[in-house]
C-alpha positions as CSV (number, residue, x, y, z in Angstrom):
1,M,-132.5,103.5,42.2
2,A,-133.1,105.7,45.2
3,V,-135.6,108.6,44.6
4,Q,-133.7,111.9,44.8
5,K,-135.3,114.4,47.2
6,L,-136.3,117.7,45.6
7,Y,-135.0,120.9,47.3
8,A,-136.3,124.0,45.5
9,G,-136.4,126.8,48.1
10,A,-135.3,129.5,45.7
11,K,-137.9,128.5,43.2
12,L,-140.6,128.7,45.9
13,R,-139.5,132.1,47.1
14,E,-139.3,133.3,43.5
15,L,-142.9,132.1,42.7
16,R,-144.3,133.6,46.0
17,G,-142.6,136.9,45.1
18,R,-144.2,136.9,41.6
19,L,-147.6,136.3,43.2
20,S,-147.0,139.0,45.8
21,L,-148.1,136.6,48.6
22,T,-147.0,136.5,52.2
23,Q,-145.6,133.2,53.6
24,K,-148.8,132.8,55.6
25,D,-151.1,133.3,52.5
26,F,-148.9,131.1,50.3
27,A,-148.8,128.3,52.9
28,A,-152.6,128.5,53.2
29,K,-153.1,128.1,49.5
30,L,-150.8,125.1,49.4
31,G,-152.4,123.5,52.4
32,V,-149.3,123.4,54.6
33,S,-148.3,125.0,57.8
34,L,-146.3,128.3,57.9
35,P,-143.3,126.6,59.7
36,Y,-143.3,123.8,57.1
37,L,-143.3,126.3,54.2
38,N,-140.5,128.3,55.9
39,Q,-138.4,125.1,56.1
40,M,-139.0,124.3,52.4
41,E,-138.1,127.8,51.3
42,N,-134.8,127.5,53.2
43,N,-134.1,124.1,51.9
44,N,-134.3,122.5,55.3
45,R,-137.0,120.2,54.0
46,P,-137.6,118.8,50.5
47,V,-140.7,119.8,48.6
48,S,-143.4,117.3,49.3
49,T,-145.7,115.6,46.7
50,A,-148.7,117.4,48.2
51,V,-147.0,120.8,47.6
52,V,-146.0,119.9,44.0
53,L,-149.6,119.0,43.3
54,G,-150.8,122.2,45.0
55,L,-148.4,124.3,42.9
56,A,-149.9,122.8,39.7
57,Q,-153.5,122.9,40.7
58,E,-153.6,126.2,42.6
59,F,-151.3,128.3,40.5
60,G,-150.9,126.3,37.2
61,F,-147.2,126.2,37.9
62,D,-145.1,123.9,35.6
63,V,-143.6,121.7,38.2
64,T,-140.8,120.6,35.9
65,E,-139.3,124.1,36.5
66,L,-138.6,123.0,40.0
67,Q,-135.7,121.0,38.5
68,A,-134.6,123.6,36.0
69,G,-130.9,123.6,35.3
70,D,-130.0,127.0,37.0
71,E,-128.5,125.4,40.1
72,A,-126.3,123.0,38.1
73,R,-125.2,125.8,35.9
74,L,-124.4,128.0,38.9
75,V,-122.4,125.3,40.6
76,S,-120.4,124.5,37.4
77,D,-119.7,128.2,36.8
78,M,-118.6,128.8,40.4
79,R,-116.3,125.8,40.4
80,E,-114.6,127.1,37.4
81,A,-114.3,130.6,38.8
82,M,-113.0,129.2,42.1
83,A,-110.3,127.4,40.2
84,D,-108.8,130.8,39.2
85,P,-105.3,131.1,40.6
86,V,-106.1,134.4,42.1
87,L,-108.3,132.7,44.6
88,A,-105.5,131.1,46.7
89,G,-106.2,128.6,49.4
90,P,-108.4,125.5,49.6
91,A,-111.4,125.6,47.2
92,P,-114.9,125.4,48.9
93,A,-116.4,122.0,49.0
94,L,-118.8,121.0,46.3
95,A,-121.5,120.6,48.9
96,D,-121.0,124.3,50.0
97,L,-121.3,125.5,46.4
98,R,-124.5,123.6,46.0
99,L,-125.9,125.2,49.1
100,V,-125.1,128.7,47.8
101,A,-126.6,127.9,44.4
102,A,-129.7,126.5,46.0
103,N,-130.3,129.0,48.8
104,A,-128.7,132.2,47.5
105,P,-128.6,132.1,43.7
106,A,-128.5,136.0,43.5
107,I,-125.3,135.9,45.6
108,A,-123.8,133.2,43.4
109,R,-124.5,135.3,40.3
110,A,-123.1,138.4,42.0
111,F,-119.9,136.5,42.7
112,L,-119.7,135.3,39.0
113,D,-120.2,138.9,37.8
114,L,-117.4,140.1,40.2
115,H,-115.1,137.4,38.9
116,S,-116.0,138.2,35.3
117,A,-115.2,141.9,36.0
118,Y,-111.9,140.9,37.5
119,R,-111.0,138.9,34.4
120,Q,-111.9,141.8,32.2
121,T,-109.7,144.1,34.3
122,H,-106.9,141.7,34.2
123,E,-107.0,141.3,30.5
124,R,-107.1,145.1,30.0
125,L,-104.1,145.5,32.2
126,A,-102.2,142.8,30.3
127,S,-102.7,144.8,27.1
128,L,-102.4,148.2,28.6
129,D,-100.1,149.4,25.9
130,E,-103.0,149.3,23.5
131,A,-105.2,151.4,25.8
132,L,-102.7,154.2,26.6
133,G,-104.0,157.5,25.7
134,R,-107.6,156.4,25.3
135,E,-110.3,158.2,27.3
136,D,-113.0,155.6,26.9
137,V,-111.4,152.8,28.9
138,R,-114.1,151.5,31.3
139,L,-114.4,148.7,33.8
140,Q,-117.5,146.8,32.7
141,P,-118.4,143.2,31.7
142,S,-117.7,142.1,28.2
143,P,-120.9,142.8,26.2
144,W,-120.6,139.4,24.4
145,E,-120.3,137.5,27.7
146,E,-123.2,139.5,29.3
147,V,-125.4,138.5,26.4
148,R,-124.2,134.9,26.4
149,D,-125.1,134.6,30.0
150,F,-128.5,136.2,29.5
151,F,-129.5,133.4,27.1
152,H,-127.7,130.8,29.2
153,Y,-129.8,131.6,32.3
154,C,-133.0,131.8,30.3
155,D,-132.6,128.2,29.3
156,N,-132.2,129.6,25.7
157,Y,-136.0,129.9,25.6
158,I,-137.7,133.3,25.3
159,D,-141.4,132.6,25.5
160,P,-142.9,135.9,24.2
161,V,-140.6,136.0,21.2
162,D,-141.0,132.3,20.5
163,R,-144.9,132.5,20.6
164,S,-144.9,135.7,18.4
165,A,-142.7,133.9,15.8
166,E,-145.0,130.9,15.9
167,R,-148.1,133.0,15.3
168,F,-146.5,134.6,12.3
169,A,-145.5,131.2,10.9
170,V,-148.9,129.5,11.3
171,Q,-150.9,132.5,9.9
172,R,-149.2,132.5,6.5
173,Q,-151.3,132.0,3.4
174,P,-152.0,128.5,1.9
175,D,-149.1,127.2,-0.2
176,E,-146.9,130.1,0.8
177,T,-143.4,129.4,2.0
178,I,-142.1,131.2,5.1
179,A,-139.7,133.2,2.9
180,Q,-142.5,134.4,0.7
181,A,-144.5,135.2,3.8
182,A,-141.6,137.3,5.1
183,M,-141.3,139.1,1.8
184,R,-145.0,139.8,1.8
185,A,-144.9,141.2,5.3
186,L,-141.9,143.4,4.5
187,S,-143.7,144.7,1.4
188,A,-146.7,145.5,3.6
189,H,-144.3,147.9,5.5
190,N,-143.2,149.5,2.2
191,I,-139.9,147.7,2.2
192,T,-138.4,146.7,-1.2
193,V,-136.4,143.4,-1.2
194,T,-133.6,143.2,-3.9
195,F,-131.1,140.4,-4.5
196,T,-127.6,141.6,-5.5
197,N,-124.1,140.1,-6.1
198,S,-122.8,141.7,-2.9
199,K,-120.8,139.6,-0.4
200,T,-122.8,141.1,2.4
201,L,-125.6,138.7,3.4
202,R,-128.1,141.4,4.3
203,H,-128.1,145.2,4.3
204,Y,-131.1,147.4,5.1
205,D,-131.2,151.1,4.2
206,P,-133.8,152.8,6.4
207,A,-133.7,155.9,4.2
208,S,-134.8,154.2,1.0
209,R,-136.5,151.3,2.9
210,T,-134.6,148.9,0.7
211,L,-133.4,145.5,1.9
212,S,-130.5,144.1,-0.2
213,M,-129.8,140.3,0.0
214,S,-126.9,138.4,-1.4
215,R,-128.1,136.1,-4.2
216,D,-125.0,133.9,-3.7
217,S,-126.0,132.8,-0.2
218,H,-127.7,129.5,0.6
219,P,-131.5,129.6,0.4
220,A,-131.7,128.7,4.1
221,T,-129.5,131.6,4.9
222,Q,-131.5,134.0,2.7
223,C,-134.7,132.9,4.4
224,F,-133.2,133.3,7.9
225,Q,-131.9,136.8,7.1
226,L,-135.3,137.8,5.7
227,L,-137.0,136.7,9.0
228,L,-134.3,138.4,11.1
229,Q,-134.9,141.7,9.3
230,L,-138.6,141.3,9.6
231,A,-138.2,140.8,13.4
232,L,-136.1,144.0,13.7
233,I,-138.8,146.0,11.9
234,T,-142.1,144.5,13.0
235,Q,-141.2,143.1,16.5
236,S,-139.1,146.1,17.8
237,D,-141.5,146.9,20.7
238,L,-141.5,143.2,21.8
239,L,-137.8,142.9,21.6
240,D,-137.2,146.2,23.5
241,A,-139.6,145.1,26.2
242,T,-137.7,141.9,26.7
243,L,-134.4,143.9,26.7
244,D,-135.8,146.2,29.4
245,L,-136.4,143.3,31.7
246,A,-132.8,142.1,31.1
247,R,-131.2,145.4,32.3
248,F,-128.0,145.1,30.4
249,Q,-125.1,147.2,31.7
250,S,-124.0,148.7,28.5
251,P,-125.6,150.0,25.2
252,E,-123.3,147.5,23.3
253,A,-124.7,144.5,25.2
254,R,-128.2,145.7,24.6
255,S,-127.6,146.1,20.9
256,I,-126.0,142.7,20.6
257,A,-128.9,141.1,22.6
258,K,-131.4,142.8,20.3
259,V,-129.8,141.1,17.3
260,G,-129.7,137.9,19.3
261,L,-133.4,138.1,19.9
262,A,-134.1,138.8,16.3
263,N,-132.1,135.7,15.4
264,Y,-134.2,133.9,17.9
265,F,-137.4,135.1,16.2
266,A,-136.0,134.0,12.8
267,G,-135.2,130.5,14.0
268,A,-138.6,130.2,15.8
269,A,-140.5,131.4,12.7
270,L,-138.5,129.1,10.4
271,M,-139.2,126.2,12.8
272,P,-142.4,127.0,14.7
273,Y,-142.5,125.4,18.1
274,G,-145.5,123.1,17.9
275,A,-144.9,121.8,14.4
276,F,-141.2,121.5,14.9
277,L,-141.5,119.6,18.2
278,E,-144.0,117.2,16.6
279,A,-141.7,116.6,13.6
280,A,-138.7,116.2,15.8
281,Q,-140.4,113.5,17.8
282,S,-141.8,111.7,14.7
283,D,-138.5,111.9,12.8
284,R,-136.6,110.8,15.9
285,H,-134.6,114.0,15.8
286,D,-133.0,113.2,12.4
287,L,-131.2,116.5,11.7
288,E,-131.1,116.0,8.0
289,L,-134.8,115.2,7.7
290,L,-135.7,118.2,9.8
291,A,-133.5,120.5,7.8
292,T,-135.2,119.4,4.6
293,R,-138.6,119.6,6.0
294,F,-138.2,123.1,7.4
295,G,-135.8,124.5,4.8
296,A,-133.1,125.1,7.4
297,S,-129.5,124.3,7.9
298,I,-128.3,121.5,10.1
299,E,-126.8,124.0,12.5
300,Q,-130.1,125.9,12.7
301,V,-132.0,122.6,13.4
302,A,-129.5,121.6,16.1
303,H,-129.7,125.0,17.8
304,R,-133.5,125.0,17.6
305,L,-133.6,121.5,19.3
306,S,-131.8,123.0,22.3
307,T,-134.5,125.7,22.7
308,L,-137.5,123.4,23.1
309,Q,-138.1,124.2,26.7
310,R,-141.6,125.7,26.6
311,P,-143.4,125.1,30.0
312,G,-146.0,122.3,29.5
313,A,-144.6,121.2,26.1
314,K,-140.9,120.5,26.6
315,G,-138.8,118.5,24.2
316,I,-135.7,116.5,25.1
317,P,-133.3,118.6,27.1
318,F,-130.4,119.0,24.7
319,F,-127.0,120.7,25.0
320,F,-125.7,122.5,21.9
321,V,-122.3,123.9,21.3
322,R,-120.3,125.2,18.4
323,V,-116.5,125.3,18.3
324,D,-113.9,126.7,15.9
325,Q,-110.7,124.9,14.8
326,A,-108.8,126.1,17.8
327,G,-111.4,124.5,20.1
328,T,-112.8,127.8,21.3
329,I,-116.5,127.7,22.1
330,T,-118.3,130.3,20.0
331,K,-121.9,129.2,20.9
332,R,-123.0,127.2,23.9
333,H,-126.2,126.2,25.7
334,S,-127.2,123.4,27.9
335,A,-130.6,122.4,29.1
336,T,-129.0,119.3,30.7
337,T,-126.8,118.9,33.7
338,L,-123.8,119.0,31.4
339,Q,-122.1,122.5,31.6
340,F,-119.4,124.0,29.4
341,A,-116.4,126.0,30.4
342,R,-117.3,129.7,30.5
343,F,-113.8,130.5,29.4
344,G,-111.6,128.7,26.9
345,G,-112.2,125.5,25.0
346,A,-114.0,122.2,25.6
347,C,-112.6,118.9,26.8
348,P,-110.2,117.5,24.1
349,L,-111.7,114.0,24.5
350,W,-115.0,115.1,23.3
351,N,-115.9,114.0,19.8
352,V,-116.8,117.5,18.6
353,H,-113.1,118.1,18.0
354,Q,-112.8,115.1,15.6
355,A,-115.5,116.5,13.3
356,F,-113.0,118.7,11.4
357,A,-111.2,115.5,10.3
358,N,-114.4,113.8,9.2
359,P,-116.2,116.4,7.1
360,G,-119.8,115.5,6.2
361,Q,-120.1,112.8,8.8
362,F,-122.1,112.5,12.0
363,L,-119.9,111.3,14.8
364,R,-121.5,109.4,17.7
365,Q,-120.1,109.1,21.2
366,L,-121.2,107.8,24.6
367,A,-119.5,110.0,27.3
368,E,-119.4,110.1,31.0
369,T,-118.5,113.1,33.2
370,P,-116.5,112.9,36.5
371,D,-119.8,113.0,38.4
372,G,-121.0,109.8,36.8
373,A,-123.6,111.4,34.5
374,Q,-123.8,109.7,31.1
375,Y,-124.5,111.4,27.8
376,F,-125.1,110.6,24.1
377,C,-123.1,113.1,22.0
378,L,-123.4,113.8,18.3
379,A,-120.9,115.9,16.4
380,R,-120.6,117.2,12.8
381,D,-118.6,119.8,10.9
382,V,-120.7,122.8,9.6
383,S,-118.0,124.5,7.5
384,K,-119.5,127.4,5.5
385,S,-118.1,128.1,2.0
386,G,-117.5,131.7,1.1
387,G,-119.2,131.1,-2.2
388,A,-116.2,131.8,-4.4
389,Y,-112.7,130.4,-4.9
390,N,-110.8,133.3,-3.3
391,V,-113.2,133.7,-0.4
392,P,-112.2,132.0,2.9
393,T,-114.2,129.1,4.2
394,R,-115.5,129.5,7.8
395,R,-114.9,126.2,9.6
396,Y,-116.9,125.2,12.6
397,A,-118.1,122.0,14.3
398,I,-121.3,121.6,16.3
399,G,-122.0,119.2,19.2
400,L,-125.5,118.1,20.2
401,G,-126.4,115.7,22.9
402,C,-128.6,114.7,25.8
403,E,-128.6,112.4,28.8
404,V,-128.3,108.8,27.8
405,K,-131.8,108.0,29.1
406,H,-133.2,110.0,26.2
407,A,-130.9,108.4,23.6
408,P,-133.5,105.8,22.4
409,A,-135.6,108.7,21.0
410,L,-132.7,109.6,18.7
411,V,-132.2,107.8,15.4
412,Y,-128.4,108.3,15.8
413,A,-128.3,106.1,18.9
414,D,-129.6,103.0,17.1
415,H,-127.4,99.9,17.4
416,M,-125.3,101.4,20.2
417,D,-124.8,99.4,23.4
418,L,-126.0,102.1,25.9
419,G,-125.7,99.7,28.8
420,A,-122.0,98.8,28.4
421,P,-119.8,100.8,30.9
422,S,-116.8,100.4,28.7
423,A,-118.5,102.2,25.8
424,Y,-118.4,105.5,27.6
425,A,-115.5,107.9,27.0
426,P,-114.4,109.9,30.1
427,I,-114.9,113.6,29.4
428,G,-114.8,116.7,31.6
429,I,-115.6,120.4,31.5
430,S,-112.2,122.1,31.9
431,C,-108.8,120.7,32.9
432,R,-108.6,123.2,35.7
433,I,-111.6,121.7,37.5
434,C,-111.6,118.1,36.2
435,E,-110.8,115.5,38.9
436,R,-109.7,112.7,36.6
437,R,-106.3,111.4,37.7
438,D,-105.0,109.6,34.6
439,C,-106.3,111.6,31.6
440,H,-103.7,111.4,28.8
441,Q,-105.0,114.7,27.3
442,R,-104.7,116.8,30.5
443,S,-103.2,120.2,29.7
444,V,-102.9,121.6,33.2
445,P,-103.3,120.1,36.7
446,P,-106.5,120.7,38.6
447,L,-106.2,123.5,41.0
448,E,-108.2,121.8,43.7
449,R,-105.7,118.9,44.1
450,Q,-102.2,118.8,45.6
451,L,-99.5,117.6,43.3
452,S,-96.6,115.3,44.0
453,V,-93.6,115.1,41.7
454,D,-91.2,112.1,41.7
455,P,-88.2,112.8,39.4
456,N,-87.5,109.1,39.2
457,T,-91.0,108.1,37.9
458,R,-92.8,109.1,34.8
459,G,-96.4,108.0,34.2
460,V,-99.1,109.3,31.9
461,L,-98.5,112.7,33.6
462,P,-95.2,114.2,34.9
463,Y,-96.9,114.5,38.3
464,Q,-99.3,112.6,40.5
465,L,-102.6,114.0,42.0
466,D,-103.0,113.4,45.7
């Protein structure tokens, strides 16, 4: 296999900016000429082995970050945005999108923000009757999408919060569970924890400093909610400092993100990075074993696996997604080259949709995307009972996966023929940008292709792609 050249101009410029070095000083420290550094920063030349070693030795830079997934995510997101019908005319070539993502990532993100703002405006106009007479109608990004993209472009790993949670977990007393440690820490802040018959999972009253927990919820849920509240009370300064750096555009987005960071702390405390990474590797990423070992749910374990991206101690790059019964993605993250549609649902050929029909079972799938990348995919339903006969059940399915080269490290891939081309199902990202010609599940034609319709011929599709 040919060795792929590494172009990382944006990363080099970003590092030099963080170090406040001129190109001349940066080149001197790396032992290269100024013109050579300039060419690398503009992606006219690949990063040499000597420069990679210099980055590691001179600056302690984690060179694996040079191949972080930002560029692939930006390309995928731009392709989907470019497929919007409002952008008439030929779509930019994939090579051009890659150049923009590599050389001008800030411009790419600005374009995506602009497209997102357009979509929000379009959706508001479509339901204008609901907004008539309101004085608070504003043009701004959706808070949910803004927060989703914040975690998306952080690789779903927030180092200060993760390390703080790990310190709390490893400093607990001998023979003390993490839930007991959380309750002791809350008590130290004069907070009383009570368990009630309320359907509300967690309610904190600042006036009485009382935290009420539902005794009917699962123990893993109770523990997670205790840790979440602990984060909101004891880690507020750390969470706010992280939010200040994010610069959210609305108070609602900031509030949602703060809860998201508290959730992150809870998951990282329940499954502290070092211990969890070691257990995941020794247990071959068996979700049920890990759930039992750490007192977590299967969904919590799967999500935590997708966050193991600490520089210098990275786990397998996983993608993680959660979908509802309509196929709408409610959670998504990818540390791999596989990207999910920003809007709408996932590819119908993906096994995550079959999980609802096979409750309690792990479904395995080998899949290949149109670009030839191959993945091992795992899916399972994670339906959540309401705890009583007349309380609705929340039904979800999760998908977890990695590039097939990592599959041997997963117990679920045992006895699968990873080398058989016929074993791989053809999946895509979104029908609007999928290039497959004969997909029997295609819902709409790809907007980058011309269509030809022959009324005298009917194949898999009622049209042909030129």
